[in-house]
N, C-alpha and C positions, 0 to 999 in steps of 0.2 A: 187442606187449603182454606185460608181465611178469606172470606168474601169482603169486598169493599163495603163499608157502611154508608159512605157518602154517595148518594144517588144524584148523578148529574142529569138535570131535566132535559128531555127531548121534546121539541116542539113538533108541530105537524104542518105539512104543506102539501097541497094537492097540485100536481103538475099534469097538464093535459096536452096531448098532441091531437092530431086530426083523427086518429084511429082508435086510441085506447086511453084509459086513465091509468095513471101510476102514482102511487102515494110515496112520498119521501119524508121521513122524519130526520131531524138533524139535532146534533148536540156536540158539545166539546169545542175546543179551540186550539189552534196551533198551526204551524207551517205545513204539516203533512195532513193528508185527508185519506180516509178509508171509506169505501162503499161496500156494504154488506148485502149479499144476495142470497136469499133463502132457497130452500129446496121445494120439490113438488108438493102441492097441497098445503104447504106451511105458510107462515107469515114471518115477519121480523121479530115476533115476540120472543122466540127462543134465543135470539141473539142478545137479549137484554144484558146479561152479565158481562159478556165480551164487549159489547158496545160501551158500557160504562167504564170498563178498564181502559179501552183505547181512548175514550174521550178525556182521560186525564192528561193526554199528551197530544191529541190531534183532533181535527174535525171528523165527525163520524156521520155517515149517511146510511140510514136504514131504508132499504127499498121494499116496497110491496109490489110484486109483479102483477101484470094484468090478469084478472080472473082470480087473484088470491087476496086474502085479507078482506077488506071492504070494497075492493075494486070490482067493477062490473065485468062479467064474462064477455070477452070479445065474440064477435059473430062466428069466427072460425078458429081452429087450432093455430097456435103460433109455433114456429120452429125455434130452436135455441138461438139461431142468428137473429130472428125477429125479436125475441125477448131482449137480446143484447142491443139492438138498434133502438128499441123503446127506452131502455135504461139510459143509453147515451143521450137520447132526446131530452130526458129529464135533467141530466147534468148540464146540457147546453143551456137550458132555461134557468138553471141555478148558477150558471157562470163558473162551474167547477170542471176544469178541462181534463185533468189526469189524476183522479184519485187512485189509490192502491185498491184494486178490486179483490174482495174476499168472498168466495163462493162457498156454499155448504151443500153437499149432496148434489141434486140436480143443478143447484145454483153454480156449481163448479163448471158445468157444461156451458152455462150462460157466460160465466166469467172468462172462459177460454175464448169464446166468440167475441167478447168485448175486447180482449187483448189483441186478437187478430185484426179486428176492425179499426182499432185506434192504437197504434204503437205508442209507447211512452216509457218513461224512465223507471217507474215503480214496478216491483215484482207483481206477479199474479199469484194470489194465495188460494189454494184449493184445500178445503177441509172435508175429509171423507168423500172424495169425488166418486160419482157414478159415471158409467155402468161397468162393473167388473167384467172383462171379456171372458173370463173363465166360467161365468154364470150369466151369460147374456141372453136371458129369456124372461118373459113375464112371470112364469111360474116360479123360477128360482129367485127372482127379485122379491116376489110376494112372500116366499118362504123365509128369506133372509130378513125382510121387514118384520115379520111375525117373531122371528127369533130375536131380533134386536129389541123389540118392544118388551120382551121379558127381561132384558138386561138394563133397560132405561129406568130412571127413577119415576115415581108417581107424578112428580111435578112436570117432567118433560112429557110424559104420556098425556097428561091433562091438556097441556098447551097444544100439542099436535092433534089430539082428538078434536078439540074445539076448532082448530084451524081447518082440519079436513071437513068438518061439518059446514063451515062457512064457505069453503071452496066448492063443495058439492061434487057428487059422483060424476056428473057429466063432464065438467071441465077437468077434473082429475084424470079421467080416462083419456080425454083428448090430449092432455099434456103428457100423459104416460106414453102414448104412441110416439109423440115427438121426441121424448127423452130416449126411448129405445132406438129410434131411427138414427139419432146422433151418435157418432163414434168418436168419443173424446180421444181415444188412442191414436186416431188418424189425424186429429186436428191439433193436438197439443204441440207437436213438433213445428208448427207454423208460428208459434210465439217467438218473438225476437228478444225476449227478456227472461230474467230469472223466474223460475216457478218454485213456490214454497208449497210443499205438500205436508199436511198435518192429518193424522189419523189416530183413532183409538185402538189400543192394543187388542181389545175384545170386540171390535166392530165386525159383524158378520157380513155387512153390506159392502164395505170398502176396507178389507183386511190389509194389514201391513205389506203383504207380498204384492198386492195390487198397486199400492203406492210406489213400491220399488220399481215395478214394471213401468209405470208412467214416468217416473224419474229418469229411467233409462232412455226414454224417448224425447227428453227435453234437451235443449242446448245447454242449459245450466239449471240445476235443481238442488234443493235442500229438502230433506225429509225429517220430520219430527213425529215420534210416536208417543202418545200420552198413555202412560202406564195404567192398566186396569180399567180403561174407559171404553164404552161402546160408541155408537154412531154420532151422538150429539155431545161430543166430548167438550165442546167449548162452553156448554151450559154449566157443567160442574167444575171445570178447571179453567175459568176465564183468564185468570192472571197468568197462568203458564202459557196459554195460547197467545195472549196479547204480547207477552214478553218476546216470544219467538218472532211474531210479526213485526214488532217495533225494532228489534235488534238487527233484523235483516236489512232494514233501510232501503236504500237504492243501490246496494252493492250488487255486483254480478252483472 
């Protein structure tokens, strides 16, 4: 896969509400808009290659959720629905009403709640969604995370390790509890729009069979499996993932 050599610059913008801080970086231009929501402990950095691919054709918003990246830790743990409300608050201040929401890992749980809170025409895209009901325990998720780390590239592992360090163990553990309490399999059927599910063939955290299970619970769904890739498939195969997201458009 050939990476794009032209890097489209992303600016930085801090958006504050009364309770939390949330950072949003923007780039690209076009009629369509995509909002990228990262996973637990992470930041938007690992979305970089995908963001640049999408920004060739659309406006792209990279979110940093409360307590992640450079944002201060909230006073208490937030539920997935509260993360979603905070994200929508940021878009209200940006004047961006209905971007296509793209979540990764735990960000998929936030994305589902965003879609439920505000119906719209664009599909909801879920990249490697958590938490697999067949292994719904902290122990199993920890084992799968360790297994996936061995399958990821050094570049991805460095990015995520740095993000986890900035996030801190206390907020990571608080968010983990909220992540495990949220049942995406019970919530995804409430979406009134098409759902795009993308996974890595070798992802032990969100394996292809789990994506098919979620697809069966949706009103309308499309599934794409990226051959040979683990959990952070969009970092190594950004053009392939971007093409799938762009081709789906507002259909379904």
